[in-house]
Structure formats: structure tokens, C-alpha cells
C-alpha positions, 0 to 999 in steps of 0.5 A: 726298629720293629713294630713288635707284632707277628706277621706271615711274610710268605717266606719260602720253606728252607730246603736246607733246614734240618727240620725240613730235611727230616720231614719235607711235609713239616712247616713251622706253624709260627705263633699258632704252634704256641696258641694251639697248645693253650686252651684259653688262646686256641680260638686265636690259633688259626688267625696266627698260623705262619706268623712269626715275631717281627724282628728288630734291626738292632745290631743287624750288621754287627759282626756280619761278613756282609757289613764288612763287604759293604765297608769295602773290607775283605771278610775276616773273623765274621759271621755269615748270618741267616735271616728269617725264622727258618734261615732261608735268606743268607744276606740282608740284601736277599731279605730286602729283595724278597720284600720288594719282589715277592709278588712281582716274580713267578713262583718257582716250580719247587722248593728252591734254595735262595741261590736257586731262586735268585738264579731262576728269577723266581720265589718259591711258594710260602712255607705257610700260605695262610695269612700272608701279608699282602698289604705291606710288601711283595711288590714295592717297585724299588730299583736294585740301587734303592734296595742296596741303599736300604741295606746300607742304611740298616747296616748302620743300626749297630749302636752297641747298646747292651743291657746290664747283667742283673 
């Protein structure tokens, strides 16, 4: 389940990302970072600033602590996943909640972690403000119950499919 495109979802800068810690002014340019290095594609760089590959949902819950918790089991031998290009979100519910409320909440007054943002009912400004998708997400109007139902559905997309080694 992906549309195989690149998109800027307005994901906040991750203050816990080692690249951000090393250089707080740095921002991941996304696809534009590649295009700007190729003379034949340079003309497309500005339009793709901050855009990242839209991920697939295949096996999103496979092995995750979140999937075990949703199944009612205490997490054991599991993986705490980080989501988005910079690892800002630590659970699939946080991602869904962000998609649902990015434009409905006020902007946090600083580079908050996801836990700080949720505790203060705000979202930090996008890591890259150019080209943010405002047509398909940001204020979906979903209830908490609907967000959780979406997460439960996405967690079922663990089909075990693996390609054969060459």
C-alpha cells in the first residue's frame, strides 16, 4: 500500500536525531538532495525540496512492540520502531495522529520531541516548510477511536511475503 511517490508531509525536525544534534541548522533536503547533484535533474530540485519516498505499509507491524501491545500481549523480544525519514515518531498511532491533526493543532514554540508535542497538544514546525502536502492530510477530523482503528488495520498488513534470494 503505497503510491510510489515522494511527498513532504511536514514532519517536524527530530531533536534527537544525531545529524540534528551535530548541526541544529541542518535539515534533510529529501529528494532534492539527490537532484541538485545531477546536472540533468537540477531543474527539478526546488520542486522536490523536503520530499521523501512514500513508504509501503508491508509488514509495518511485524516484530514491533506496538503490534504485541495491540494484541494484548506484554512486549517481549520486539522492536521499537521509528517512523518517517528522521525517526521523529515512535509509534504508528503517533504517525496517524499527526496525519489527522497536523494542521488542527497550534505550532509548538520550539523543536519539541514527539512526547513533548503530544503532552503540549501542539506540533513543531515542519523540518522543511517548502512543498508541504496540504491536500491529503493535516486536518482529517478523525476521532481517537477512528485513529486507533486505522492503526489496527495497518498492523494486519504483515503478510510474510519475502522475495527469493538471487
